[in-house]
C-alpha positions in Angstrom: -57.3 -44.5 94.5 -60.0 -41.6 93.7 -58.6 -39.2 91.2 -60.2 -35.8 91.0 -60.1 -34.1 87.9 -59.0 -30.3 88.1 -62.0 -27.8 88.2 -63.0 -26.0 85.0 -61.4 -22.9 84.5 -64.2 -20.5 83.7 -61.8 -17.5 82.9 -59.5 -19.3 80.3 -61.9 -22.4 79.0 -63.8 -20.1 76.7 -60.5 -19.0 74.8 -59.3 -22.5 74.1 -60.7 -22.9 70.8 -59.5 -19.7 69.2 -56.0 -20.3 71.0 -56.0 -23.6 69.1 -56.4 -21.8 65.7 -53.8 -19.4 67.1 -51.6 -22.1 67.6 -51.8 -23.6 63.9 -50.9 -19.9 62.6 -47.9 -20.3 64.9 -47.1 -23.5 63.2 -47.4 -21.8 59.8 -44.4 -19.3 61.0 -42.2 -22.3 61.9 -42.3 -23.5 58.3 -40.8 -20.6 57.0 -38.0 -20.2 59.8 -40.0 -17.3 61.7 -40.4 -17.6 65.6 -43.7 -19.6 65.7 -46.1 -17.1 67.3 -49.5 -17.0 66.0 -52.5 -14.5 66.6 -56.3 -14.2 66.0 -58.4 -11.6 66.3 -62.0 -12.3 66.9 -65.3 -9.9 66.4 -67.6 -9.1 69.1 -69.6 -12.1 68.4 -66.6 -14.4 68.8 -66.2 -15.1 65.1 -62.7 -15.2 63.2 -61.9 -11.4 61.8 -58.3 -12.0 60.8 -55.2 -14.3 61.7 -51.5 -13.8 61.6 -48.2 -15.4 62.2 -44.8 -14.1 62.3 -43.4 -13.3 58.9 -40.2 -11.3 59.8 -38.4 -13.8 58.0 -40.4 -14.4 55.2 -40.8 -10.6 54.3 -37.7 -8.8 56.1 -40.1 -6.5 57.8 -39.4 -6.2 61.4 -42.8 -5.4 62.3 -44.2 -8.3 60.9 -45.2 -9.9 64.2 -48.3 -12.0 64.3 -50.4 -9.3 66.4 -49.4 -6.7 64.0 -50.6 -8.5 61.1 -53.8 -9.7 62.5 -54.6 -6.2 63.8 -54.0 -4.9 60.5 -56.1 -7.3 58.6 -59.0 -7.1 61.0 -59.0 -3.4 60.7 -58.8 -3.8 57.0 -62.1 -6.3 56.9 -63.9 -3.7 59.3 -62.9 -0.7 57.5 -62.0 0.9 60.7 -59.1 1.4 63.0 -60.9 1.0 66.3 -61.4 -2.8 67.1 -63.7 -1.9 69.9 -65.5 -5.0 71.3 -62.9 -7.3 69.6 -60.5 -9.8 71.2 -56.7 -10.7 70.1 -55.9 -14.1 71.2 -52.0 -15.0 70.7 -49.7 -17.5 71.5 -47.3 -15.3 73.1 -47.5 -12.3 75.5 -47.2 -9.6 73.4 -44.0 -7.3 73.3 -44.0 -3.5 73.7 -44.5 -2.8 70.1 -47.6 -5.2 69.9 -48.6 -4.0 72.9 -48.7 -0.3 72.0 -50.6 -1.6 68.7 -53.3 -3.2 71.1 -53.7 -0.1 73.0 -53.7 1.9 69.7 -56.5 -0.1 68.0 -58.6 -0.2 71.1 -59.0 -3.8 71.4 -61.2 -4.9 74.4 -59.2 -7.7 75.3 -56.0 -9.7 74.7 -55.8 -13.4 75.6 -52.3 -15.2 75.3 -50.7 -18.3 76.2 -47.3 -18.3 77.0 -45.4 -15.7 79.2 -42.4 -13.9 77.6 -40.4 -13.0 80.7 -37.6 -11.6 78.2 -39.8 -9.2 76.2 -43.2 -9.4 77.4 -45.5 -6.2 77.8 -48.7 -7.5 79.3 -47.6 -8.2 82.7 -44.2 -9.8 82.6 -41.5 -7.7 81.9 -43.6 -4.5 81.6 -47.3 -3.9 81.6 -47.8 -1.4 78.8 -51.4 -2.6 78.0 -52.7 -1.9 81.6 -50.5 1.2 82.2 -52.9 3.7 84.0 -51.3 6.4 82.0 -52.8 5.5 78.9 -56.3 6.1 77.7 -57.1 2.6 76.8 -56.8 -0.5 78.9 -57.9 -3.7 77.5 -58.5 -7.0 79.8 -55.9 -9.4 80.0 -56.3 -13.0 80.2 -53.1 -15.2 80.2 -52.3 -18.8 80.3 -54.7 -20.1 77.7 -53.0 -23.6 76.4 -50.0 -22.3 78.1 -48.1 -25.4 78.1 -48.9 -26.1 74.2 -47.6 -22.5 73.5 -44.5 -22.8 75.5 -43.6 -26.3 74.0 -44.0 -25.1 70.4 -41.5 -22.3 71.2 -38.9 -24.3 73.3 -39.2 -27.0 70.1 -38.7 -24.5 67.8 -35.3 -22.9 69.6 -34.2 -26.3 70.6 -34.1 -27.5 66.9 -32.1 -24.5 65.7 
């Protein structure tokens, strides 16, 4: 029997390494009892500017989502709120709060792994990041290491 490997995915493949870093961040969140979501902000040349993982339980801050923390840290490192030409890589589809922060920070691209059909705002339930009424619409790439991202979340909730 001849086995055919799936064709390489030129859209998602370039983001796999960064998603693995985001998955490492997500695992850190789970250690403190937070939902395991991790995020990485990449500079225009692809180097890591900042990382973040959910810290709501650890800090008691309802806004301490992985995306928000990574965006804040990236802006601090750059010394500017505009993250033009930067990319956010996150393990779970952003919620409405995080989608708003993505638009406001002028990120060029958001790359995520698992869909969030209950609260996703980058295509699942809502599509805030690509809403034509807004002045900035980043590119959206979804499904990068989706199975690994989903499994981390499923395991976390199954074990609770």
